[in-house]
N, C-alpha and C positions, 0 to 999 in steps of 0.2 A: 309448477307443471300440473296440468289438470289430470284427473284420474283417467285411466285408459278408455272408459266408456263415455267420456264427455268430449264433444267436438267443439272446438272454439271457432267462431266465425271471424270474419274480418273486423278489424277495429273500425269504428265509425267515428269520424271527426265531428265534434260537437261545438256549439257556442251557447252562451246563456242569453236567451231572449230577454230583453229588458222589460217586457210586459208581463209575461208569466213567471219570469225568473227561473225557468227550468232549463236544464241542459237539453238542447234539441239538436238533431242532426243538421249538419251544414247543407246537405242536399236532400231533396225529396226523393221518393222512390222513382219518379220519372226523370231524375237527373238534374232538375232545375234547382237553383239556389233556394234555400229555405229562409229567405229574407225578403220582406216586402217593404218597399219604401212607402212611407205614409205621407199623404197630402193633408192639408187642413180639412178638406171636405171629407176625409176618412175619419177625422177625429172630432169635428165640431159641426153642429148645425149652424147654418149661416145667419146668425142673429147677433146683433151688436152686444146685447146683454150677456150672451153666452161667451162670445169672444173676450169680453172684459173680465168675466169671472175666470175664464181659463188663464188669462194673463196674470191673474193674482195667485195662481197655484205655484208655489216655489219649486225650484229644482230644474235641472237641465232636461230637455225633452230628448227622447231617443228618436232617431229618424227612421229606424227599421225595426220591425218585429217579425216573429216567425209567421209562417203561413196560417197556422191555426189561430193565432191571436188576430191577425188581419181579418180573417173570416168572422171571428167573434165581434170585432169592431163593427163590421158591416151589418151584422145581425142586431147588435144592441143599440147602436146609435139611432136615436129617434123613437125608441121603444117606450110605450107607456108603462108607468110603474106605480104600484100601490104605495100608500104611506108605510113607514117602517113597522108600525104595530099591527098592520093588517096582513098577516101571513095566511097561508093556507091555499086552498084550491082557487085558482084564478076564475073559476066559474061560479064562485060563491056570491054572496049578496052584493048588490050594487052600491057604489060609493057616490058621493056628491062631487063637489068641486075639489076633492082631495087627490085626484089623480095627478101624477107628475110625469116628467119626460126625461129620458137620458139625453142630455144636451151635449155632453162632451166626454170623450175617453182620452186621457192624457197619459202616454207612457213616460214615466219619470225614470231616468237612468238610475239604476241601482235600487229603485224603490217600488217597481211595479206600476201598474196602471191605476190611475185615479179616475173614478166615475163621478161626473158632476151631474146631479139631479136637480131639476128645476120644477117649481110650482108657480102657479099664479096666485099672488097675494095682493089684495086690494087693487086688482086690475092690471098688475105689472108682473112680468116674468122675473123671478128671483131665484138665485142659486140657494137651495135650502139644505143640500146634503152633499158631502164628498165621501165616497165609499171606495175602499180598495176593491178592485175587480175580483180578487180571490175571495173576498168576504161578502160579495153581493149575493143576497138570497134570491135564487131564481124563482121562488114562489111569489115574489113581489111583481114579477113581470106580468103584464096584463094586455088586453086588447079592447078596442072600443065596445064590442058587443057585450062585455061583461060589466061595464061600468055604468053608473048612472049619469048624471049631468057632468060633462067635462067642460071646464072653463073655455069659453069661445077662443081666447087667445091661444091656449094650448092646443085646442082642436085644429085651429088654422095652421099652427106650426107642424102638427102631426100630418095633416093633409098635404102641405107643401113638401115635406120630406118624402112622403109616399110618391108624389108626382115626380120628384127628382130621381127617386130610385127606379121608377118605371121608365123614365126618359133615358136613363143611363143603361138600362138592360139591353142586351143584344136581342134584336128580333129574331125569331125563328125563320129560317129560309123557307120559302114556299115549297109545298109538297109537289114534286114533279109528276106524281101519279094523277091520272084523270079521275 
């Protein structure tokens, strides 16, 4: 029994998101379910090398994640990333062809999300790192204006992803005011 001055609120039903592995509410504040069904396009850039690398990651894939993780997937997929030893301010010194890209985010049931990072090596896109989302250093995320020369293959992949994001965005309705 709580002390007299403590008011208990209603019990909130939770489930464990397979991505963040946190207990999260079953419902969002707006009453909608806090589960988002993932499609391949939410988890993988549409490139054969990325699909092949993702298929080699062991473990059963979760089909639903919490709303917050789904939003993180949308923001992280296709993001440029610095090499592991290059921490610090994203506006720091320029790099060369060492910039990578987040090519896949895979929710592995019971083990969290695996982030697959790709670099261009000898002119080919290669999976170079697999990082757990919880341990991904946000200081490694970067953007084109801060980097030096980015490998043309990687730049092309980055641009294609941006075009797809813009195409899938809902256009704003026209302003009815004159």
